[in-house]
C-alpha positions in Angstrom: 90.8 29.0 -36.4 90.6 31.4 -39.4 90.1 35.1 -38.5 87.4 36.7 -39.6 88.1 37.6 -43.1 87.1 41.5 -43.6 88.7 42.3 -47.1 85.3 39.8 -48.2 82.3 42.4 -48.4 81.5 45.9 -49.8 80.8 47.1 -46.4 83.4 49.7 -47.2 83.0 49.9 -50.6 81.9 53.7 -50.1 84.7 55.0 -48.5 87.3 52.9 -50.9 84.9 54.7 -53.9 86.0 57.8 -52.0 89.4 57.0 -52.1 89.5 55.6 -55.4 88.2 59.0 -57.0 90.3 61.4 -54.8 93.3 59.4 -56.5 92.5 60.5 -59.7 95.2 63.0 -61.6 93.4 65.9 -62.1 94.8 66.6 -65.9 93.8 64.5 -68.6 92.5 65.1 -71.7 89.1 65.0 -73.0 87.0 61.9 -75.1 86.6 62.7 -78.7 83.7 62.0 -80.6 85.1 59.6 -82.4 86.5 57.5 -79.2 82.7 57.8 -78.2 81.5 56.8 -81.0 83.8 53.5 -81.3 83.1 52.3 -78.1 79.2 52.6 -77.6 76.9 51.3 -79.4 72.9 51.5 -80.1 71.6 48.1 -79.9 72.1 45.5 -77.9 74.0 43.2 -80.3 76.9 40.5 -79.6 80.2 40.9 -80.2 80.3 37.8 -83.5 83.9 37.0 -82.9 86.6 36.3 -80.4 88.8 38.9 -82.5 85.9 41.8 -82.4 85.6 41.2 -78.4 89.5 41.6 -77.9 89.9 44.3 -80.2 87.5 46.4 -78.4 89.6 45.7 -75.0 92.9 46.9 -76.8 91.3 49.9 -78.0 90.0 50.7 -74.6 93.1 49.7 -73.3 94.7 52.2 -75.8 92.0 55.3 -74.5 92.9 54.9 -71.1 96.6 55.1 -71.7 96.5 57.9 -73.4 94.1 59.6 -71.3 95.5 61.0 -68.7 99.2 62.5 -68.2 101.7 61.4 -65.7 101.8 58.0 -66.3 99.5 55.3 -66.4 96.0 54.7 -65.1 94.9 54.3 -61.6 92.5 52.5 -59.6 89.3 53.9 -60.3 91.1 55.6 -63.4 91.2 53.0 -65.8 93.0 50.1 -63.2 92.1 47.0 -61.5 90.8 46.7 -58.2 93.1 43.9 -57.9 90.5 41.5 -56.4 91.1 39.3 -58.0 78.4 14.1 -58.5 75.5 13.1 -60.9 72.3 14.7 -60.4 68.8 13.2 -60.8 65.9 14.8 -62.1 63.4 15.4 -58.8 60.4 17.4 -58.3 60.7 20.1 -55.5 58.9 19.8 -52.0 55.4 21.0 -51.9 55.9 22.5 -48.5 55.9 26.4 -48.5 59.2 28.1 -48.2 60.0 29.3 -44.6 62.2 32.0 -46.2 61.2 35.6 -46.1 61.5 36.4 -50.3 60.8 39.4 -51.9 59.0 37.5 -54.9 56.6 35.3 -55.2 57.7 31.7 -56.6 61.4 33.0 -56.5 63.2 31.3 -53.6 66.2 32.9 -51.6 69.3 31.3 -50.3 68.8 31.5 -46.2 70.8 30.0 -43.7 67.9 27.3 -42.5 65.3 25.4 -45.1 62.3 23.1 -44.0 62.5 19.4 -46.2 59.7 17.6 -45.2 60.0 16.8 -41.8 63.3 18.4 -41.6 65.0 21.4 -41.0 68.2 21.9 -42.2 70.7 24.5 -40.8 73.8 26.0 -42.3 76.1 27.9 -39.6 79.6 28.5 -39.3 80.8 26.2 -42.3 78.6 23.6 -41.1 75.2 21.6 -42.5 72.8 20.3 -39.4 69.5 18.4 -39.4 67.0 18.4 -36.7 63.9 16.2 -37.3 60.6 17.9 -36.6 58.6 14.9 -34.5 55.6 15.1 -32.4 56.2 17.7 -29.7 60.1 17.3 -30.0 63.1 18.1 -32.2 65.6 15.8 -32.7 69.3 17.0 -33.7 70.6 14.2 -35.9 73.4 15.2 -38.3 76.2 17.1 -39.0 78.9 17.5 -41.8 81.2 20.2 -42.8 79.7 22.3 -45.8 83.2 21.2 -48.1 84.0 18.1 -49.4 86.7 15.9 -47.4 90.2 16.9 -48.2 89.5 20.2 -49.7 90.2 23.7 -47.7 89.9 27.2 -48.7 88.7 30.6 -47.6 85.8 29.9 -48.2 82.7 32.0 -46.5 79.7 29.5 -46.5 76.9 32.1 -46.7 73.6 30.8 -48.3 71.8 27.7 -48.5 68.7 26.5 -51.1 66.8 23.3 -51.2 65.5 21.5 -54.4 63.3 18.1 -53.4 66.0 16.4 -51.1 69.0 18.1 -52.5 70.8 21.0 -50.4 72.8 23.6 -52.3 75.3 25.3 -50.4 76.5 28.6 -51.7 80.0 30.4 -50.6 82.8 32.6 -52.3 86.4 31.1 -52.0 88.8 33.9 -52.0 91.6 31.6 -52.5 89.8 30.4 -55.9 88.2 33.6 -56.9 84.9 31.7 -57.4 81.3 31.0 -56.1 81.8 27.5 -54.4 78.6 25.4 -54.7 78.5 22.2 -53.1 75.2 19.7 -53.3 74.1 17.4 -50.7 71.9 15.1 -50.4 69.1 14.6 -47.7 68.2 10.9 -46.9 65.2 9.2 -45.0 67.1 9.2 -41.7 68.2 12.8 -42.1 71.9 11.8 -42.9 73.2 14.3 -45.5 75.5 12.5 -48.3 77.8 15.0 -50.6 77.3 14.9 -54.0 79.7 17.1 -55.3 81.4 20.5 -54.9 81.3 22.7 -58.1 83.2 26.2 -58.7 82.2 28.9 -61.1 84.9 31.7 -61.6 83.7 35.3 -60.3 84.6 38.2 -58.5 82.9 39.2 -54.8 79.4 40.4 -55.5 78.2 39.2 -52.2 76.8 42.8 -50.5 75.8 43.6 -46.6 72.2 44.0 -47.4 70.9 41.6 -50.1 71.1 37.7 -51.2 72.9 36.3 -53.5 71.4 33.2 -55.2 68.0 32.2 -56.5 66.0 29.3 -57.5 63.6 29.3 -59.6 61.8 26.2 -61.0 64.7 23.9 -60.3 67.3 26.8 -62.0 69.8 27.9 -59.7 70.3 31.6 -60.2 73.2 33.8 -60.1 73.9 37.3 -61.1 77.6 37.8 -61.1 79.5 40.8 -62.4 83.0 40.3 -63.6 85.4 43.0 -64.3 87.2 43.1 -67.5 90.5 45.0 -66.6 92.9 42.8 -66.7 96.6 43.1 -66.7 98.0 43.7 -69.9 98.5 41.0 -72.5 96.4 38.8 -70.5 92.8 37.4 -71.8 90.0 38.6 -69.9 89.0 35.6 -67.3 85.2 34.9 -68.6 82.7 32.9 -66.1 84.0 28.9 -66.1 82.9 26.0 -64.2 85.2 23.4 -62.8 84.4 20.2 -60.2 86.3 19.5 -57.3 87.5 15.8 -57.7 87.8 14.3 -54.2 91.3 12.6 -53.9 92.8 14.1 -57.4 91.8 18.1 -57.1 90.0 19.7 -59.8 88.5 19.0 -62.8 89.7 21.3 -66.0 88.0 24.6 -66.0 84.7 24.4 -68.1 83.7 27.7 -70.1 80.1 28.9 -69.8 80.2 31.7 -71.8 82.1 32.5 -75.0 83.6 35.9 -76.0 81.6 35.9 -79.2 78.0 35.5 -77.4 78.7 39.1 -75.1 76.5 42.2 -76.0 77.9 44.8 -76.7 77.7 48.0 -74.4 75.1 50.7 -74.9 76.8 53.0 -72.6 79.8 54.5 -72.5 82.6 53.2 -70.1 86.6 53.1 -70.1 86.5 50.7 -67.3 84.1 47.8 -68.4 82.2 45.1 -66.2 80.6 42.0 -67.4 77.0 42.4 -66.0 76.4 37.9 -66.2 73.5 35.9 -65.7 74.5 32.2 -65.0 72.1 29.8 -64.9 72.4 26.5 -63.5 69.9 23.2 -63.9 69.2 21.1 -60.8 67.0 18.5 -62.6 70.1 17.9 -65.3 71.9 14.3 -64.9 75.3 16.6 -64.7 75.7 19.8 -63.0 76.0 22.2 -66.0 75.7 25.6 -66.5 74.6 28.2 -69.1 75.6 32.0 -68.9 74.1 35.5 -70.6 76.3 38.5 -70.5 76.6 42.1 -71.6 79.1 44.8 -71.0 78.5 48.0 -69.1 80.0 50.6 -66.6 80.6 49.1 -63.0 77.6 50.4 -60.8 75.0 48.0 -60.5 71.7 46.6 -58.8 69.9 43.1 -59.6 66.6 42.2 -59.0 65.0 38.5 -60.1 61.5 38.0 -61.0 59.8 34.5 -61.9 60.6 35.4 -65.6 63.8 37.7 -65.8 67.1 39.1 -63.9 66.7 42.8 -64.1 70.1 44.8 -64.2 70.4 48.2 -63.1 73.4 50.0 -64.6 74.9 53.3 -63.7 77.3 55.1 -64.8 79.6 54.0 -61.5 82.6 56.3 -60.4 84.3 56.7 -64.0 85.3 60.6 -64.5 86.1 61.3 -68.2 84.4 64.5 -70.5 83.9 64.8 -73.8 85.5 67.2 -76.2 83.5 70.2 -76.9 81.4 69.7 -74.4 81.1 71.9 -71.2 82.4 69.6 -68.1 79.8 69.7 -65.3 80.4 67.9 -62.3 76.7 67.2 -61.1 75.7 66.8 -64.5 72.9 63.7 -64.7 74.5 60.6 -66.8 71.7 58.1 -68.0 71.4 54.8 -66.9 69.8 51.8 -68.2 68.0 48.9 -67.0 68.5 45.6 -68.8 66.0 42.7 -68.9 67.8 39.2 -69.3 65.3 36.3 -69.3 65.6 33.6 -67.1 65.1 30.8 -70.6 68.0 32.3 -72.1 66.2 34.4 -74.5 67.6 37.7 -75.9 68.3 40.6 -73.9 66.6 44.0 -74.1 67.3 47.6 -72.5 65.6 50.9 -71.4 67.5 54.4 -70.9 66.5 55.4 -67.4 67.5 58.1 -64.9 68.7 57.8 -61.1 69.4 54.6 -59.0 67.6 52.0 -56.8 68.6 51.7 -53.2 69.1 48.2 -53.5 66.5 45.0 -54.7 63.4 46.1 -53.1 63.4 48.9 -55.2 62.6 47.0 -58.3 59.1 44.9 -58.8 58.0 43.7 -62.0 54.5 44.0 -61.7 51.6 41.5 -63.1 50.1 44.7 -65.4 53.0 44.6 -67.0 55.4 47.1 -65.7 58.5 47.2 -63.9 58.1 49.6 -61.0 61.4 51.1 -59.7 61.8 53.6 -56.6 65.1 55.7 -57.3 67.3 58.3 -55.9 68.5 61.1 -57.9 72.1 60.8 -58.9 74.3 64.1 -58.1 70.9 65.3 -56.4 69.3 66.0 -60.1 67.3 64.4 -62.5 68.2 66.2 -65.9 66.4 69.0 -67.7 63.4 66.6 -69.1 62.1 66.8 -65.0 63.5 69.8 -63.9 60.0 71.5 -63.6 59.5 69.5 -60.2 61.8 68.9 -57.3 62.7 66.2 -55.1 65.6 63.4 -54.3 63.3 60.5 -55.0 61.2 59.3 -58.3 59.3 56.7 -59.3 59.9 54.7 -62.4 56.6 53.0 -63.9 57.8 51.8 -67.5 55.9 49.4 -69.7 58.0 45.9 -70.5 57.0 46.6 -73.8 58.8 49.8 -73.9 62.4 47.5 -73.1 64.1 47.0 -76.7 67.2 45.6 -78.2 67.4 49.4 -79.3 68.4 51.8 -76.8 65.4 54.4 -77.0 66.0 57.8 -76.3 64.8 58.8 -71.9 61.0 58.8 -71.2 60.0 61.4 -68.8 56.7 60.4 -69.1 57.4 57.3 -67.1 58.9 59.0 -64.2 57.2 60.9 -61.3 59.5 62.7 -59.0 59.0 62.4 -55.3 59.7 63.8 -52.4 62.0 61.8 -49.6 64.6 61.6 -46.7 67.7 63.6 -47.4 70.0 61.8 -45.1 69.9 58.2 -43.6 70.2 54.9 -44.8 67.1 54.6 -47.7 64.5 52.1 -47.2 62.0 50.7 -49.4 59.4 48.1 -50.4 56.5 47.6 -52.6 53.3 46.4 -51.1 50.6 45.6 -53.2 49.6 48.9 -54.7 51.6 51.0 -52.9 55.2 51.9 -52.6 56.9 53.2 -49.1 60.1 54.9 -48.5 62.1 56.4 -45.3 65.5 56.8 -44.1 67.4 55.9 -41.0 69.7 52.7 -39.5 71.6 52.2 -36.2 74.5 54.7 -36.6 72.3 57.4 -37.2 68.8 57.2 -35.9 69.5 58.8 -32.6 70.9 62.2 -34.5 68.3 62.4 -37.0 66.6 65.3 -37.0 62.7 64.8 -36.6 61.8 66.3 -40.1 63.3 62.9 -41.5 61.3 61.4 -39.0 58.4 59.2 -41.2 57.3 57.8 -43.9 56.4 58.6 -47.1 53.5 56.5 -49.5 52.0 56.2 -52.6 49.7 54.6 -54.8 50.9 53.4 -57.9 48.0 54.1 -59.4 48.2 58.0 -58.6 51.6 58.5 -57.8 51.5 62.2 -57.2 49.2 61.7 -54.7 52.3 61.5 -51.9 51.5 60.9 -48.2 53.6 61.8 -45.5 53.0 60.3 -42.0 55.3 61.3 -39.0 56.5 58.5 -36.8 58.3 59.9 -34.1 61.3 57.8 -35.3 63.2 56.9 -38.4 62.9 54.2 -40.7 65.4 51.1 -40.1 63.1 48.1 -41.9 59.8 48.1 -44.2 57.7 45.0 -44.4 54.5 44.1 -45.9 51.7 42.6 -43.2 49.6 41.0 -45.8 49.1 43.3 -49.1 46.9 45.9 -47.5 49.2 46.8 -44.8 53.2 47.4 -43.6 55.3 47.4 -41.3 57.6 50.1 -40.0 60.6 49.5 -37.9 62.6 52.6 -36.5 65.1 53.5 -33.4 65.5 55.9 -31.1 67.5 55.9 -27.7 64.3 54.3 -26.0 64.6 51.5 -27.8 63.0 49.9 -31.0 59.8 51.0 -32.3 57.3 49.2 -34.2 54.5 51.2 -36.4 51.6 49.6 -38.6 50.2 50.8 -41.3 46.8 50.3 -43.5 47.1 50.8 -47.3 43.4 51.5 -48.1 42.3 53.3 -51.3 41.5 56.4 -49.0 44.9 56.8 -48.1 47.8 55.0 -45.6 46.7 55.3 -41.6 48.9 54.6 -38.9 46.8 51.6 -37.1 49.0 49.9 -34.4 52.2 51.1 -32.5 54.6 49.3 -30.1 58.4 49.9 -28.3 60.9 47.4 -27.3 62.9 49.5 -24.6 66.3 49.5 -24.8 66.8 46.8 -27.5 67.3 46.5 -31.7 67.0 44.6 -33.8 69.0 41.3 -33.8 68.8 40.7 -37.5 69.6 43.8 -39.9 68.6 41.6 -43.5 65.2 41.1 -44.8 65.5 37.4 -43.4 65.4 38.0 -40.0 61.8 39.0 -40.3 58.5 36.7 -41.2 54.7 37.5 -40.8 52.6 34.7 -40.9 48.9 35.5 -42.1 46.0 34.4 -40.4 43.0 33.6 -42.2 41.3 36.7 -40.5 43.3 39.6 -42.4 45.4 39.4 -39.3 48.7 36.9 -38.3 51.6 36.6 -36.1 55.4 38.5 -37.1 58.5 37.7 -35.9 61.6 39.6 -35.0 64.8 38.9 -33.4 66.3 41.5 -30.9 69.2 42.5 -28.8 70.3 45.1 -26.6 70.8 48.3 -27.8 74.8 48.9 -28.7 75.0 45.5 -30.1 73.4 45.7 -33.3 76.5 44.2 -34.9 77.1 41.2 -32.8 75.0 39.2 -34.8 78.5 38.4 -36.9 79.3 36.1 -34.1 76.9 35.6 -31.5 73.4 34.4 -31.2 70.6 36.8 -30.7 69.5 37.5 -27.2 65.4 36.4 -28.0 63.2 36.4 -30.9 59.7 38.4 -30.3 56.6 37.6 -31.5 53.6 40.1 -31.5 49.9 39.7 -32.9 48.6 41.8 -35.9 44.8 41.7 -35.4 42.7 42.1 -38.5 42.9 45.8 -38.4 46.6 45.8 -38.2 46.5 46.9 -34.1 49.8 45.2 -32.7 50.1 43.2 -29.6 53.1 41.5 -27.9 52.9 37.8 -27.3 56.2 37.9 -26.0 59.5 36.1 -27.0 61.9 32.7 -26.9 64.9 33.9 -25.4 68.5 32.3 -25.8 69.9 30.5 -22.7 72.6 31.4 -20.4 75.0 29.0 -21.7 74.6 30.6 -25.4 76.9 30.7 -27.6 78.0 27.0 -27.6 82.0 27.4 -28.0 82.4 25.7 -31.7 86.3 25.9 -32.3 85.5 28.2 -35.0 86.2 25.2 -37.2 85.6 27.2 -40.5 84.8 30.6 -39.2 84.1 32.6 -36.2 81.5 35.1 -38.4 77.9 34.6 -39.4 77.5 36.8 -42.2 73.8 36.0 -43.4 72.7 36.1 -39.0 72.2 33.1 -37.1 68.7 33.8 -35.8 65.3 33.6 -37.4 61.6 33.1 -36.4 60.2 29.7 -38.4 56.5 29.5 -39.2 56.2 25.8 -40.4 52.9 23.4 -40.8 51.4 25.5 -38.4 54.0 25.1 -36.2 55.9 27.9 -34.6 59.9 28.0 -33.7 62.5 30.0 -33.0 66.4 29.2 -34.6 69.1 31.3 -32.2 72.7 30.7 -32.3 72.8 26.7 -32.1 69.5 26.6 -30.5 66.2 25.7 -32.1 63.0 25.8 -30.1 59.4 25.4 -30.8 56.7 27.2 -29.1 52.6 27.7 -29.2 51.0 30.5 -29.2 48.1 31.1 -27.3 45.1 34.7 -27.2 47.6 36.3 -25.6 51.6 34.7 -25.3 54.0 32.8 -27.1 55.1 29.6 -24.6 57.7 27.8 -25.0 57.3 24.0 -25.7 60.8 22.8 -25.4 64.3 23.6 -27.1 67.1 21.8 -28.7 70.9 22.3 -28.8 71.6 20.8 -32.3 75.7 21.6 -32.5 76.9 18.4 -31.1 80.5 17.6 -29.5 82.7 16.9 -32.0 84.9 14.1 -31.4 
């Protein structure tokens, strides 16, 4: 049995950075103006030659070595973190995705997908298929998510489907690579392994977001690569190799050359390679291409149907410039990069602040990139000093993105009020953006002044509405284009408040409290809203008992709750589908004992309603006042 791998994720990254910064030596000389100009560029252009790229890294190393007294660089002050089959063209399924995606047309990795009459489930390193027949569910197959003979400390997290091809995505700590397993689903529900491929990368999976995207048959990854390699060793660039059954691995095949990397627009002594990798699932052989640019290490990414946006903040670097007064709270510019999915030239925009997560960004159909941002060091800079507020909305025309890094444009920004504590949540819904704060740890102690949601219309962002809730904001979700759901917690349980987002301003419409409950899944995919023809619909959300908010990593949820959303957005409970008393089923933890991406989902597919909870899959029918179970199956079969 493999134990949970706690080194895996960024859950402890905030604490790590605090320890890192506190370990930095106090005595250091400032950077000279000449050094800043030598390592910072004003236009996005490629290095052009391998020698130019290598020289830049050598120059950074020399500056780092001379910057601090009392020895060489340390982690956070210049050191490394130490983390170190044939494919046939096939059209995708026409069925709608059962995944709660952020962006229409951009499918995200998940733990369950629908392929025609089949559900495919990824759990604890294995794939399972369940057939949907009239009035029943039939478990058919289960296979390992890795090829026979292969063993590695891989976390198998996400799954995508394209036609009859199933793509399993994980991260291998042994090989320091993203693992991509390809399987084919046949007409009988069997799964045949087609190939497993590895893309060299760092561990970039987060506790809030999903790593993989699928856009028009192209598998898309954003992969940051730390460039601070040991002295004398070349930087490791993204590359691909294949597992060859019985013989080991093929040779590494580079997907990016040093001469194609774009020079840094931001001053950084410890750069990261911000890389977008694209793998064509329509190609006969598994092949990938990549685009990359150099910048500081702080980043958030968002994928639209046209491009990957990478928001790069200065990160945790600490240095001064000769002749300038040091201000520890000074605001440094961030840069947002636009990297087209077709491999076209990247462009950039100078900005301020940082997004909370991918939901803070949206490429609008009106030709703007909208971003809800948090101030760095609590300040926005002198250009916006006439107003106060911890948040800001940026609305930047896509036409303003350019290879040239233009000066900061204050007119793109509207400074906004917002929460001052708690884990921030935000969501774009139609013409509105909503934000608030609170999580399971601080929701019971958060002051009443923070128990509200802020809403503004993108067309008049200075008009901000504050709606008191009586509970914190632990989740924000759209209910169509004109409604939103706020989920929060307090000692009484889980609270659901619906909002109408009309032109006359937002209004509270519905409310329901789940006594003594908490969310069973904290990620975005745990929720799903199925819109009805009348403007209302049905929503589903996994629940568990209070005090068990992290048990979804190892145990199935207690239930999946369903609620009716009326056309006027009033909320009515339909009841819940509950896990069996015999759940969880013992599975011997053959690959992993942890469900990092959860194990429960409400599923709405082809006018049918299902719930996934651990190793149970059940179907229900929704009446006017209740959700009633029709049948359930345990899809885990005894292991011989």
